[in-house]
N, C-alpha and C positions, 0 to 999 in steps of 0.2 A: 503494500499501500503506499500510496507515495503521499507528502504534506506538503506544508510551504515554510519556509521562514523569511523573515523580513530584513531587508537587506539595507545597507547605510552608505551613504559616502560621506566625505569627510564634512560637507558643507551640510548636513543634515538632512539630505532627503532621504528617501524611504520608497522599498519597491520590496513586490515580493519574489522568492525565487522557488525551483521545488526542488524537493531532496528525497533520497530513497528511505524507506526504514526497512531493508532485506538485512538479515541477520546473518553472517557466517558463523559453522558449525563452533562450538564452544574448547579450548585449550586452559586445563588448567596448570600455575605453576605454584609452589607453596611461600614462598618469602617475596616482600617488596621492600625496598631498601630506601628510602627517601632521600633526595640528593638537593639544595638549594638551588633555587632561579635568579638567574642574574636580571634584574630588573633595572638598574642605574645607569645604561649607557643609554645616551640622549640619540635623537634618530639623525638618519642623513641629510642634511639642509636640501638635498638637491635635486630632491624628490619635489614637486607639484604639491603646494597647499592643498589642492583639493582635488584626491584621487577618489575612485569610486573602488570601494571594498565588499566583495558578496561571501556570504557565508554558507557552506552546504555543510553534511555529515559525511562519516565514515560507509563506505556501501562495498570496498571488496579489495581482495587482497593488495594488490597494487598501491592502495594507500598508506600499506603500513612502513613501507620505506621510506614516505613522505613523512609522517609522525616520527620515526625515529632520526632521520636527517635536520627536522626541524628542531627537536628536543636535544639533540645531543649537540648541537651546534650554540645552543642557548644555556645549555645547564653545565653548572663546575666539574660534572662530573657523570658517564654516560653510564645507563640502563642495560640489561642484557635486552635480547632479541626477544627473549622469551617474557619478558617483563610487560613489554610492549605489548603482544598476544596475547597474555592474560588479560590486561584491558579492554584492547580494543575486538578481541573476538568474544568476549562475553559479554560487553557491554557496548556494543557499536553504536548504539542510541544515543549513546553519551559523550560522543566522540566529535568534536566541530572542527570544520576549519573557518578559517579566512583568507580569502583569495584577493588578489590583484592583477585582473585579467588570468592567465593562464597559469599564473606564478602562485604557490601556497607560501603564504608569508607568517602564519600563524596558526595554533592548534590547542584547543584541550581538551583533555581526556579526565572522565572520571567514570565511578562507578557507584553501583546502587545494592545495598544486599541488608536483612534484618541487623538490628543495634544487636551487641554480643551480650546485653544485660536487660535487654527487653522485646518487648514484640514490635518497636518501632520501625520502620525501611530508616536507613542512614546513607546518605548520599556524601561521597569522599571526589575530592577534587586533588586529583592524584599529580597533574601534572599541565602546565599554563606556559606556552612559550611563545613572543612576537619577534620576530625577525628585526635584528637592531636597527633597520634603516626606517622601519613601520611605528616604531614606539611612540609614545605621547599622541596617538590618535585617538584614543579610545579602542582600539581593536580588542585591546585584553580586558575590557570594559563588557563590551558588546560578547565576547566568547561566554564570559562568566555569566552572562545575564541570561543566554540560550541555552546553558548547562542548568543552573538554577529551575530555568521555567520547563525543561527535560524532565528533570527529576521529583519537581514539583508535580506533573502531570503524572506520573509513577508512582505517587501517595508519599513521598519521602516528607517524612515528618522534622528532620534538622541535616543539616550539611555540614560538613568538618571539613577543614583541612590544614594542613602546617604551613608556615612560611619562617623564615631566619628573622631573627630578634631582630638586628640591624637593616631590615630590609624596608624601608619607609616606604619607597612606592607602592610594593605590594600590599605592606598594609592600611596603606591610604585607601588603594584602590579598594579593597574587600570589605573595611569599613563604611565606606560610603554606600555602599550596596546592602549593609548591616548587620555584616558580623560583627561580635564581638570577641574581645582577647578571653578566652576560657583559662588558659592554662599556659603557662613557662614549663618548657620542655628541656632538662639539661643535656648539653652535652647530642644533641638531638641526630644529627647528620654526620656524614662519615669523616667529614675535616674538624669535629670538633665543637661544631658552632651549637648557641641552644638557640631554639626555635618556639614561636607560640602559636598554641594550638587555636584557630579559629570558629567560631560555630555560629550558624546562623538556624534558626527557629522559624520553618514554615508553616506553624500552626501551633496553639496552643497544647502542651504537654504539662503535665504534674508531674513533680520531683523524682517517683518512683519509675515514672515512663524513661527518664532518662538518668545517663550515668557520667560521672566526670572524668571517671576510671576507662575510658575505652582508649586505645591505642589502635 
């Protein structure tokens, strides 16, 4: 079944684009080690101020290399191919791309599972990356908004993620969308840097519904 997403250019104009809901077969892996996202590089000033960015989702195997290429280039430490497969094969409907013409310039990768300590469904933003020349154009914000909407549509009660303690641009982005700082995680990343766990509640929950001890 096809659905449409709203696309936005940098001047604020919007239009609809069709995306596919097809889902490849699942592949499981046993572990996922987070790495920090680099968000503090200024954009390339050679790009036009007004460019049209369109958005699409993951729909076939050929896009796996695109996910890996963008994220490996923008993260401080690379993931294994099995980590990418775990997310995009099990939750292809929660992987979105930003495109400038035929070029993929950004990606967000998420998952949605039952909470470990309650019956609630919990969304998780695992990876977000935008190519350096395209930053400061609200592309990351648009990708996060699409992911949030997709997880809410699938009954997520809350959405969590981690980001570096010192990553002010990322913290500002997520907090502008309603995330709060739930917990500080000491030496969370492989490079020994601390992280904040951020959480967004998408509906009212009672204390017994949600636990702060989720990792």
